[in-house]
C-alpha positions as CSV (number, residue, x, y, z in Angstrom):
1,M,-67.6,-20.4,63.4
2,K,-64.4,-20.6,61.3
3,R,-66.1,-18.8,58.4
4,S,-67.4,-16.0,60.7
5,L,-63.8,-15.5,62.0
6,I,-62.5,-15.2,58.4
7,N,-65.3,-12.8,57.5
8,C,-64.4,-10.6,60.5
9,V,-60.7,-10.5,59.6
10,A,-61.6,-9.6,56.0
11,I,-63.9,-6.8,57.2
12,A,-61.2,-5.5,59.5
13,V,-58.6,-5.5,56.8
14,S,-61.0,-3.8,54.4
15,L,-61.8,-1.2,57.0
16,A,-58.2,-0.5,57.8
17,A,-57.5,0.0,54.1
18,T,-60.4,2.3,53.8
19,L,-59.3,4.3,56.8
20,A,-55.7,4.5,55.5
21,G,-57.0,5.8,52.2
22,C,-59.1,8.4,54.1
23,S,-56.0,9.6,55.9
24,Q,-54.6,11.0,52.6
25,P,-57.5,12.0,50.2
26,E,-57.0,12.2,46.5
27,F,-55.8,15.6,45.1
28,T,-58.6,17.5,43.5
29,E,-58.5,18.3,39.8
30,A,-57.6,21.9,40.5
31,E,-54.7,20.7,42.8
32,K,-53.5,18.3,40.1
33,R,-53.3,21.1,37.6
34,T,-51.4,23.2,40.1
35,I,-49.0,20.4,40.8
36,A,-48.4,19.7,37.1
37,S,-47.6,23.4,36.6
38,M,-44.8,23.2,39.1
39,S,-42.9,20.4,37.4
40,L,-39.7,21.1,35.5
41,S,-41.5,19.6,32.5
42,A,-43.7,22.7,32.5
43,L,-40.7,25.0,32.2
44,A,-40.5,26.7,28.8
45,P,-37.2,26.6,26.9
46,L,-34.7,29.3,28.0
47,P,-35.5,32.3,25.9
48,P,-32.6,34.2,24.1
49,D,-31.2,37.3,25.6
50,P,-31.5,40.0,22.8
51,T,-29.3,42.4,24.9
52,N,-26.4,39.9,24.7
53,R,-25.7,38.6,21.2
54,F,-23.0,36.3,22.7
55,A,-25.4,34.7,25.3
56,D,-25.6,31.4,23.5
57,D,-22.1,31.4,21.9
58,P,-20.2,28.4,23.1
59,G,-16.9,30.2,22.8
60,A,-18.2,33.1,25.0
61,A,-19.5,30.6,27.5
62,A,-16.1,28.8,27.7
63,L,-14.3,32.1,28.2
64,G,-17.0,33.0,30.8
65,A,-16.4,29.8,32.7
66,T,-12.7,30.5,32.8
67,L,-13.3,34.0,34.1
68,F,-15.9,32.8,36.6
69,F,-13.3,30.6,38.3
70,D,-10.3,32.9,37.9
71,T,-9.1,34.4,41.1
72,G,-7.1,36.9,39.0
73,M,-10.4,38.7,38.6
74,S,-10.0,40.4,41.9
75,R,-7.9,43.1,43.6
76,D,-6.0,40.7,45.8
77,G,-5.9,37.7,43.5
78,N,-7.8,35.5,45.9
79,V,-11.4,35.9,44.9
80,A,-13.3,34.5,42.0
81,C,-17.0,34.3,41.3
82,G,-16.7,30.7,42.2
83,T,-15.4,31.6,45.6
84,C,-18.9,32.3,46.8
85,H,-20.8,30.5,44.0
86,K,-19.4,27.0,44.7
87,I,-20.0,24.5,42.0
88,D,-20.6,21.6,44.4
89,R,-23.0,23.6,46.6
90,Q,-25.7,24.8,44.1
91,F,-23.4,27.7,43.3
92,Q,-23.8,29.2,46.7
93,D,-21.6,29.0,49.8
94,D,-23.7,27.9,52.9
95,L,-22.7,31.1,54.7
96,P,-25.2,33.6,56.2
97,R,-23.4,36.3,54.2
98,G,-21.0,35.9,51.3
99,V,-17.3,36.5,51.9
100,G,-15.1,37.9,49.2
101,V,-12.3,40.4,50.0
102,A,-14.4,41.0,53.1
103,E,-17.8,39.9,54.5
104,T,-20.7,41.2,52.5
105,N,-24.1,42.2,53.8
106,R,-26.2,39.6,51.9
107,R,-26.6,35.9,51.4
108,T,-25.1,34.4,48.3
109,M,-27.8,33.3,45.9
110,P,-27.7,29.9,44.1
111,L,-27.4,30.2,40.3
112,A,-29.5,27.4,38.8
113,G,-32.0,28.9,36.4
114,V,-30.8,32.5,37.1
115,A,-30.9,33.4,33.5
116,R,-34.7,33.4,33.7
117,D,-34.8,36.2,36.2
118,P,-36.0,39.7,35.0
119,F,-34.0,41.5,37.7
120,F,-30.9,40.3,39.7
121,F,-29.6,40.3,43.3
122,W,-31.9,40.2,46.3
123,D,-33.0,43.8,45.6
124,G,-33.1,43.7,41.8
125,R,-30.5,46.4,41.3
126,R,-29.5,45.1,37.8
127,D,-31.7,44.3,34.9
128,S,-29.7,41.7,33.0
129,L,-27.5,38.7,33.8
130,W,-24.4,40.3,32.2
131,A,-24.9,43.6,34.0
132,Q,-25.2,41.6,37.2
133,A,-22.0,39.8,36.5
134,L,-20.1,43.1,36.4
135,T,-21.3,44.5,39.7
136,P,-19.4,42.2,42.2
137,L,-16.1,42.8,40.3
138,E,-16.1,46.5,41.5
139,N,-17.8,45.9,44.8
140,P,-15.3,46.7,47.6
141,L,-16.5,43.8,49.7
142,E,-16.5,41.2,46.9
143,H,-13.8,41.4,44.2
144,A,-12.8,45.0,45.0
145,G,-11.2,45.6,41.6
146,N,-11.4,48.4,39.1
147,R,-12.6,48.5,35.5
148,A,-9.3,49.4,33.8
149,A,-7.4,46.7,35.7
150,Y,-9.8,44.0,34.6
151,V,-9.6,45.1,30.9
152,H,-5.8,45.1,31.0
153,Y,-5.8,41.7,32.7
154,L,-8.2,40.3,30.0
155,K,-5.9,41.5,27.2
156,R,-2.8,40.1,28.9
157,R,-4.2,36.7,29.7
158,F,-7.0,36.1,27.3
159,G,-6.6,38.6,24.5
160,E,-6.5,36.1,21.6
161,R,-9.6,34.3,22.9
162,Y,-11.5,37.5,23.4
163,E,-10.7,38.7,19.8
164,R,-11.8,35.4,18.3
165,I,-15.2,35.7,20.0
166,F,-15.9,39.4,20.3
167,R,-13.9,42.0,18.3
168,P,-10.4,43.4,18.1
169,L,-9.3,44.9,21.4
170,P,-8.9,48.7,21.4
171,D,-5.6,50.4,22.0
172,L,-5.2,50.4,25.8
173,S,-1.6,51.7,25.9
174,A,-2.6,55.1,27.3
175,V,-5.2,53.6,29.7
176,P,-3.9,53.8,33.3
177,P,-3.4,50.3,34.9
178,N,-5.9,51.2,37.7
179,A,-8.9,53.4,37.0
180,G,-12.6,53.2,37.4
181,P,-15.7,55.2,38.5
182,F,-15.5,53.4,41.9
183,G,-12.6,52.2,44.0
184,T,-10.0,54.3,45.6
185,P,-9.9,58.1,45.2
186,A,-6.8,57.7,43.1
187,E,-8.6,55.2,40.8
188,Q,-11.5,57.5,40.4
189,T,-9.3,60.5,39.7
190,A,-7.5,58.5,37.0
191,W,-10.8,57.5,35.5
192,H,-12.0,61.0,35.2
193,A,-8.7,62.1,33.7
194,M,-9.1,59.6,30.8
195,T,-10.6,60.8,27.5
196,E,-14.2,60.0,26.7
197,Q,-13.1,57.5,24.0
198,Q,-10.8,55.7,26.4
199,R,-13.6,55.3,29.0
200,R,-15.9,54.0,26.2
201,D,-13.3,51.5,25.1
202,V,-12.8,50.2,28.6
203,N,-16.5,50.1,29.2
204,L,-17.1,48.1,26.0
205,V,-14.6,45.4,26.9
206,F,-15.8,45.4,30.5
207,A,-19.4,44.8,29.2
208,D,-18.1,41.9,27.2
209,I,-16.6,40.4,30.3
210,G,-20.1,40.4,31.8
211,K,-21.6,39.0,28.6
212,A,-19.1,36.1,28.6
213,I,-19.8,35.2,32.3
214,A,-23.5,35.4,31.6
215,A,-23.1,33.0,28.7
216,F,-21.6,30.5,31.1
217,E,-24.2,31.1,33.8
218,R,-27.0,30.5,31.3
219,S,-25.8,26.9,31.2
220,I,-26.5,26.4,35.0
221,S,-29.9,24.7,35.2
222,H,-32.1,22.9,37.7
223,G,-32.0,19.1,37.9
224,Q,-35.1,16.9,38.1
225,T,-36.2,15.9,41.6
226,R,-38.5,13.4,43.1
227,F,-41.2,16.0,43.2
228,D,-40.9,16.4,39.4
229,R,-41.3,12.7,38.8
230,F,-44.4,12.7,41.1
231,A,-45.9,15.8,39.4
232,D,-45.3,14.3,35.9
233,A,-47.1,11.1,37.0
234,V,-50.0,13.2,38.4
235,A,-50.2,15.2,35.1
236,K,-50.5,12.0,33.1
237,G,-53.2,10.7,35.4
238,S,-51.2,7.7,36.5
239,T,-50.6,6.6,40.1
240,P,-47.1,7.6,41.2
241,A,-45.1,4.6,42.4
242,G,-41.5,3.7,43.3
243,D,-39.2,6.6,42.6
244,N,-42.2,8.7,41.4
245,A,-44.0,8.4,44.7
246,L,-44.2,10.8,47.6
247,S,-44.9,9.6,51.1
248,E,-48.2,10.5,52.8
249,E,-46.3,13.0,54.9
250,E,-44.8,14.6,51.8
251,Q,-48.1,14.7,50.0
252,A,-49.7,16.3,53.0
253,G,-47.0,19.0,53.0
254,L,-47.5,19.5,49.3
255,R,-51.3,20.0,49.9
256,L,-50.5,22.6,52.6
257,F,-47.9,24.3,50.3
258,I,-50.4,24.9,47.5
259,G,-53.3,25.4,49.9
260,R,-53.8,26.7,53.4
261,A,-50.2,27.6,54.1
262,N,-50.2,30.0,51.0
263,C,-46.6,29.2,50.1
264,S,-47.4,28.9,46.4
265,T,-48.7,32.5,46.3
266,C,-45.1,33.6,45.8
267,H,-43.2,30.3,45.3
268,T,-45.0,29.4,42.2
269,G,-44.4,27.7,38.8
270,P,-41.6,25.3,37.9
271,R,-38.9,27.4,39.6
272,F,-41.0,28.0,42.7
273,T,-40.7,31.8,42.5
274,D,-42.8,34.6,41.1
275,N,-39.6,36.7,40.5
276,H,-41.1,39.6,42.3
277,F,-40.1,41.5,45.5
278,H,-42.0,41.2,48.8
279,N,-41.8,42.5,52.3
280,T,-42.4,39.5,54.5
281,G,-41.3,41.1,57.8
282,V,-37.9,39.4,57.9
283,P,-35.9,41.1,60.7
284,P,-32.7,43.0,60.1
285,V,-29.4,41.6,61.3
286,P,-28.0,43.5,64.2
287,G,-24.7,45.3,63.3
288,L,-25.3,45.4,59.6
289,P,-25.9,48.7,57.7
290,A,-29.6,49.6,57.2
291,D,-31.0,47.6,54.3
292,R,-34.3,48.9,52.8
293,G,-34.4,46.3,50.0
294,R,-36.0,47.0,46.6
295,T,-36.9,50.6,47.3
296,A,-33.3,51.6,47.9
297,V,-32.0,50.6,44.4
298,L,-34.7,51.8,42.0
299,N,-32.6,54.8,40.9
300,E,-29.5,52.7,40.8
301,V,-30.8,50.2,38.2
302,L,-32.0,53.2,36.1
303,A,-28.7,54.9,36.3
304,D,-26.5,51.9,35.5
305,P,-24.7,52.5,32.2
306,F,-24.9,48.8,31.5
307,N,-28.7,48.6,31.8
308,C,-31.0,47.8,28.9
309,F,-31.2,51.5,27.9
310,G,-27.4,51.9,27.9
311,K,-25.0,52.0,25.0
312,F,-23.6,48.6,25.6
313,R,-26.8,46.6,25.0
314,D,-27.0,44.5,21.9
315,G,-30.2,44.7,19.9
316,G,-33.0,47.3,20.0
317,D,-34.8,48.7,23.0
318,E,-37.8,46.5,22.3
319,A,-36.1,44.1,24.7
320,C,-36.3,46.6,27.5
321,G,-39.9,46.1,28.6
322,E,-39.0,45.0,32.1
323,L,-37.0,48.2,32.7
324,K,-39.4,50.5,30.8
325,F,-42.4,49.4,32.9
326,M,-40.5,48.8,36.2
327,Q,-42.4,49.9,39.3
328,K,-40.5,52.9,40.3
329,S,-42.0,53.8,43.7
330,A,-44.5,52.1,45.9
331,P,-44.8,51.6,49.7
332,E,-44.8,47.8,49.3
333,L,-41.2,48.0,47.9
334,V,-39.8,49.1,51.3
335,R,-37.8,46.2,52.7
336,A,-39.0,44.0,49.8
337,Y,-36.7,41.3,48.6
338,K,-36.8,38.9,45.7
339,T,-38.6,35.6,46.1
340,P,-35.9,33.0,45.9
341,S,-36.4,29.7,44.1
342,L,-37.1,26.8,46.5
343,R,-35.5,24.2,44.3
344,G,-32.8,22.5,46.4
345,V,-33.7,24.7,49.4
346,A,-33.4,22.0,52.0
347,D,-29.7,21.6,51.2
348,R,-28.7,25.2,51.6
349,P,-29.3,26.8,55.0
350,P,-29.2,29.4,56.3
351,Y,-32.1,31.3,54.8
352,M,-33.4,34.8,53.8
353,H,-31.4,37.7,52.3
354,A,-28.9,37.9,55.1
355,G,-29.0,34.4,56.6
356,Q,-31.4,35.4,59.4
357,F,-32.8,31.9,59.9
358,A,-30.7,28.8,60.4
359,T,-33.3,26.1,59.6
360,L,-36.4,25.6,57.5
361,E,-38.3,25.1,60.8
362,Q,-37.3,28.7,61.8
363,V,-38.5,29.9,58.4
364,L,-41.9,28.3,58.9
365,D,-42.1,29.6,62.4
366,H,-41.6,33.1,61.0
367,Y,-44.2,32.8,58.3
368,A,-46.7,31.2,60.7
369,K,-46.3,34.1,63.2
370,A,-46.0,36.8,60.6
371,P,-44.4,39.4,62.9
372,A,-44.7,43.1,62.0
373,P,-41.8,44.4,59.9
374,V,-39.4,47.1,61.2
375,E,-40.4,49.2,58.3
376,G,-43.0,49.1,55.5
377,V,-45.9,46.7,55.4
378,S,-45.6,43.0,55.4
379,E,-47.6,41.0,52.9
380,I,-47.9,37.9,55.0
381,H,-50.5,37.0,57.6
382,P,-50.4,34.5,60.5
383,V,-51.2,30.9,59.6
384,A,-52.0,28.4,62.3
385,L,-49.8,25.4,61.7
386,S,-49.5,22.4,64.1
387,D,-46.2,20.8,64.7
388,R,-47.2,17.9,62.5
389,E,-48.1,20.3,59.7
390,R,-44.8,22.1,59.9
391,A,-43.0,18.7,59.7
392,E,-45.1,17.8,56.7
393,L,-44.1,21.1,54.9
394,V,-40.4,20.5,55.6
395,A,-40.8,16.9,54.3
396,F,-42.3,18.2,51.1
397,L,-39.6,20.9,50.7
398,K,-37.0,18.1,50.9
399,T,-38.5,16.5,47.7
400,L,-37.3,19.6,45.8
401,S,-33.7,18.5,46.0
402,D,-32.2,16.5,43.2
């Protein structure tokens, strides 16, 4: 009788263990390969930027860091790049829309790994990191300054450092203190009254400002997360344990992410982004100007004097493949926005290009319902997700924070 009781207990324990194992089946070999491909360990070394010969110059990066956090790089002396790109908040600001001199129309993007992007901003209106760095400086809602003022400021504050890194500064004595192709009517008039050589001199130094800031931003990288440790263990064929393990809920969310929920269609690879632009039916924000996304800036990126075809690029035009073969018109670009990296995503609400959703749960609700867009054609389709499955997806996304 005693032996029978022991046998029954043993069978019950064995059955419970079997059932527990069945609740979370092993990943298939295909799933394991996908998981391994999403680890930071699978990320290739950061390639050089042939359009910026100072991209990996330590002196340029140090000057760029100084400029990045310098509020003197703005019209009112109160705004720096670091005002919106906060160093302790993944280089973003937790706001629905960034606030410089005034509130902008878009969400501040985090900067980790940004040097790997082929196009920049939510709509891709610049084609290099250094060209991107220049744009907020003249935006009336961000830094709101003008080109000539920045060049004068650089010479006055950092002239010796600049010349040690780049080249002798040009003669700026006849350049107006405030002039630029944008800004106030008086600043624009002063810009057009300058000689062609004066404008070229100012543009050259202005481009170098962008190249220095880009050199600093290239140093901002992703940190390893619990997901990466799990993925590395999976790639090695070992059983993840301790700090390398994910809970059953997190593993279920991962399986959904790379499977039925279709998240990894766009959020792919070690940075969890395909670097492309997609219309996913995200609604506009009432009261903001019309925003048509990628389709609205195609001519702007081509017309930018600091683009890869411009006079201020270093190296040859063989580096300009992205711009040369850029998709210039297509219905799917209407209200299409860049796929953001999901690394650290759980720690930086709100979400989408203008902060439309306050929580990850709201984001998942949007993708599950796949509402029709106000314009263009959405690429997403409804996905039936239970409350439990949504919780599993959120649990997995939290493992992408370091």
